[in-house]
C-alpha positions in Angstrom: 0.0 0.0 0.0 2.8 2.3 0.8 4.4 1.5 -2.5 1.2 2.4 -4.4 0.9 5.8 -2.7 4.5 6.5 -3.5 3.8 5.7 -7.2 0.8 8.0 -7.3 2.9 10.8 -5.8 5.6 10.3 -8.4 3.0 10.5 -11.2 1.5 13.7 -9.8 4.9 15.4 -9.6 5.6 14.3 -13.2 2.2 15.6 -14.3 2.8 19.0 -12.7 6.2 19.4 -14.4 4.6 18.7 -17.8 1.6 21.1 -17.2 2.6 23.6 -14.5 -0.1 26.3 -15.5 -2.9 23.8 -15.2 -1.7 22.4 -12.0 -1.3 25.7 -10.2 -4.5 27.2 -11.4 -3.1 29.5 -14.2 -4.9 30.0 -17.5 -3.9 27.7 -20.3 -2.0 29.1 -23.3 -4.3 30.3 -26.1 -4.5 27.9 -29.1 -3.3 29.5 -32.3 -5.8 28.8 -35.1 -3.3 29.4 -37.9 -1.4 26.7 -39.5 2.0 28.1 -38.4 4.2 26.6 -35.7 3.1 27.1 -32.1 5.0 29.7 -30.1 8.1 28.4 -28.3 8.2 28.7 -24.5 10.7 31.1 -22.9 13.4 29.9 -20.7 11.2 30.5 -17.7 8.7 28.0 -19.0 6.0 30.5 -20.1 4.9 31.2 -23.7 6.5 34.2 -25.4 3.5 35.2 -27.5 0.5 34.5 -25.3 -2.6 36.4 -26.5 -5.1 37.5 -23.8 -8.7 38.3 -24.4 -7.9 42.0 -23.8 -5.2 41.9 -26.5 -7.6 40.3 -29.0 -10.1 43.2 -28.7 -7.4 45.7 -29.7 -7.4 46.9 -33.4 -4.6 45.3 -35.4 -2.3 47.9 -37.0 -2.4 48.2 -40.8 1.2 47.0 -41.2 0.3 43.6 -39.7 -2.3 42.9 -42.3 0.0 41.7 -45.1 1.9 43.2 -48.0 -1.2 43.9 -50.1 -2.9 45.8 -47.3 0.3 47.8 -46.6 0.5 48.8 -50.3 -3.1 49.8 -50.4 -2.6 51.9 -47.3 0.4 53.9 -48.6 -0.7 54.2 -52.3 -1.9 57.8 -52.9 -5.3 58.3 -54.6 -5.0 58.9 -58.4 -5.1 62.6 -59.3 -8.2 63.7 -61.2 -7.5 64.4 -64.9 -7.3 68.1 -65.8 -10.5 69.4 -67.3 -10.7 71.9 -70.0 -12.9 74.9 -69.2 -16.2 75.0 -71.0 -16.5 78.0 -73.2 -19.4 80.4 -72.9 -22.3 80.0 -75.3 -22.1 83.4 -77.0 -19.9 86.5 -77.5 -20.4 89.7 -79.5 -17.9 92.0 -81.0 -17.5 95.2 -83.0 -14.8 95.7 -85.6 -13.4 98.0 -88.2 -12.2 96.6 -91.5 -11.8 97.3 -95.2 -15.4 96.1 -95.4 -16.5 98.8 -93.1 -17.8 99.0 -89.6 -19.1 95.6 -88.4 -20.9 93.7 -85.7 -20.5 90.0 -85.2 -21.7 87.2 -83.0 -19.8 84.0 -82.2 -20.8 80.7 -80.5 -18.6 77.6 -79.9 -18.9 74.3 -81.7 -16.1 72.4 -80.0 -13.3 73.4 -77.7 -11.2 74.4 -80.7 -13.8 75.8 -83.1 -16.3 78.6 -83.3 -19.0 79.8 -85.7 -19.3 83.5 -86.4 -21.9 85.6 -88.3 -21.2 89.3 -89.0 -22.6 92.3 -90.8 -20.6 95.2 -92.3 -21.5 98.6 -93.6 -19.6 101.6 -95.0 -20.4 104.5 -97.3 -18.1 107.0 -99.0 -18.7 109.6 -101.7 -16.4 111.5 -104.0 -16.3 113.0 -107.5 -13.9 112.3 -110.3 -13.5 112.7 -114.0 -12.8 110.0 -116.6 -12.5 110.7 -120.4 -14.2 114.0 -120.0 -17.2 112.6 -118.1 -17.8 113.9 -114.6 -18.8 111.3 -112.1 -20.3 112.0 -108.7 -19.6 108.5 -107.2 -20.8 106.8 -104.0 -19.1 103.8 -102.6 -21.6 101.6 -100.6 -20.5 98.5 -98.7 -23.2 96.2 -97.3 -22.3 92.6 -96.6 -23.2 89.6 -94.4 -20.6 87.0 -93.8 -20.2 83.8 -91.8 -17.0 82.0 -90.7 -15.9 78.7 -89.2 -13.0 79.5 -86.8 -10.5 76.8 -86.2 -7.9 77.2 -83.4 -5.3 74.5 -84.2 -3.2 75.2 -81.1 -6.1 76.0 -78.7 -4.8 79.5 -78.5 -5.5 82.8 -80.2 -4.2 81.9 -83.7 -7.0 80.8 -86.0 -7.8 79.9 -89.6 -11.3 81.0 -90.7 -12.8 79.8 -94.0 -16.1 81.4 -94.7 -18.7 82.7 -97.0 -20.0 86.2 -97.8 -23.7 85.1 -98.1 -24.7 88.6 -99.1 -22.3 90.9 -101.0 -24.0 94.3 -101.6 -20.7 96.1 -102.1 -21.0 98.5 -105.1 -20.1 101.8 -106.6 -22.9 104.0 -108.0 -22.3 107.3 -109.8 -24.2 110.1 -111.5 -22.5 111.1 -114.8 -22.7 114.4 -116.6 -20.9 116.4 -119.3 -21.2 120.2 -119.2 -22.8 121.9 -122.1 -20.3 122.2 -125.0 -17.7 120.2 -123.1 -15.6 117.5 -124.8 -15.7 113.8 -123.9 -14.6 110.5 -125.4 -16.3 107.2 -125.8 -14.1 104.3 -127.2 -11.5 106.9 -128.3 -14.1 108.8 -130.3 -14.5 112.5 -129.4 -17.9 114.1 -128.9 -19.2 117.4 -127.5 -22.1 117.7 -125.1 -25.1 119.5 -126.7 -25.6 123.0 -125.1 -29.4 122.6 -125.2 -29.6 119.0 -124.0 -26.2 118.1 -122.4 -25.2 114.5 -121.8 -26.1 112.9 -118.4 -26.3 109.4 -117.2 -25.6 106.8 -114.5 -22.8 104.4 -113.9 -22.5 101.4 -111.6 -19.8 98.9 -110.5 -20.9 95.8 -108.6 -19.6 92.3 -107.6 -20.9 88.8 -107.3 -23.7 88.6 -104.8 -22.1 85.5 -103.0 -18.4 85.2 -102.4 -16.1 82.8 -100.5 -13.7 84.3 -97.9 -10.6 83.1 -96.1 -9.2 84.8 -93.0 -6.4 84.1 -90.5 -5.8 86.0 -87.4 -5.1 86.2 -83.7 -7.6 86.5 -80.9 -10.8 84.7 -80.0 -14.2 86.3 -79.3 -14.7 83.3 -76.9 -11.5 83.0 -74.9 -11.1 79.5 -73.4 -10.3 81.1 -70.0 -12.0 83.3 -67.5 -11.4 86.5 -69.5 -14.4 88.2 -70.9 -12.7 90.7 -73.3 -10.8 90.1 -76.5 -9.1 92.1 -79.2 -9.2 90.0 -82.4 -7.0 90.9 -85.4 -7.5 89.3 -88.9 -6.2 89.5 -92.4 -7.6 87.7 -95.5 -9.4 88.0 -98.8 -12.9 88.0 -100.2 -12.9 86.2 -103.6 -15.7 88.3 -105.1 -14.8 87.9 -108.8 -14.0 90.7 -111.2 -16.3 93.7 -110.9 -18.8 94.5 -113.6 -19.6 98.0 -114.8 -22.6 99.4 -116.5 -22.9 102.8 -118.1 -26.1 104.5 -119.3 -26.1 107.9 -121.0 -28.8 110.2 -122.2 -28.9 113.6 -123.9 -27.4 114.7 -127.2 -23.8 114.4 -128.4 -22.5 116.6 -131.3 -19.5 116.6 -133.5 -16.6 119.1 -133.1 -18.5 121.9 -135.0 -21.5 121.6 -132.5 -23.7 120.5 -135.3 -25.0 117.1 -136.3 -26.1 116.3 -132.7 -27.5 112.8 -132.1 -29.5 111.3 -129.3 -27.0 109.2 -127.2 -29.6 106.7 -126.0 -31.0 105.8 -129.5 -28.1 106.4 -131.9 -26.6 102.9 -132.7 -23.1 104.3 -133.4 -22.9 106.2 -130.2 -24.4 103.2 -128.3 -21.8 100.9 -129.7 -19.2 103.3 -128.4 -20.9 103.4 -125.0 -20.7 99.5 -124.9 -17.1 99.6 -125.9 -16.3 102.1 -123.2 -18.0 99.9 -120.7 -16.0 96.9 -121.9 -12.8 98.9 -121.5 -13.7 99.7 -117.9 -14.4 96.0 -117.2 -11.0 95.0 -118.7 -9.2 97.6 -116.6 -10.8 96.2 -113.4 -10.4 92.5 -114.4 -7.4 92.0 -112.1 -9.5 93.0 -109.0 -11.0 89.5 -108.4 -10.0 89.3 -104.7 -10.7 92.0 -102.3 -8.2 92.3 -99.3 -9.5 92.3 -95.7 -7.7 93.7 -92.7 -9.7 94.1 -89.5 -9.3 94.8 -85.8 -12.1 94.4 -83.3 -13.2 94.3 -79.7 -15.2 91.4 -78.2 -17.1 90.6 -75.1 -17.9 87.0 -73.9 -21.0 86.5 -71.9 
């Protein structure tokens, strides 16, 4: 019996050496659920990485959540792409050009293109004499044009093909020859009748519709926060060669003052009038393109 009690005592001592925490009422080490190796005990017999319930409730730092989580934590958010400012919907401008004083309106089509419509007007009168015929002339410019403005570099420089949809530019004149004064038609000399002197009208006009092409600097619709602009442009209006008409009435006489004939009905004099008109057209045939230089002031709404 004494030997049995001694055996039991030896077993209990051995059991306590194997599981000291259990034998002395201490809490058992936490079981690690991961598939890694269990923490090794320190030299004093206790576990070096024991996790308590209080430690489990603490938030785990981001750097302990793995490489992917760390990369996501330190990676900066992508920057938003730069956005181009939206142009205003309308702008108006005034300008001075070789077509006269003008007003124009522009609206954007895309970020680099606009459409413009403008109106020009100008009047000027002066007198001159040609081949002995006195002309009291009036230059009248009236035109409506539209342009497609392309800004290839998204700046102020632009190319602007267009169309003059109404070309009312013309020169009109009242013609007269003083009584007894000499004049020539087709290099034939006549004298204006003292009783019924020669009078008439003349006109020079252009094609009613004409293509245009301009290039310049400045934009009526600045692609910025600016509201004001000062556009400058140069170009041409391809209006074709001007056409002249000459109508004369009254009586024309020979050098003696006799043999006076009605200019409007005499076939010989009329043929010379037509020849004089043809001569004028030939002299102006080179003038098929009208130059345009303009400077303006615009405001974007």
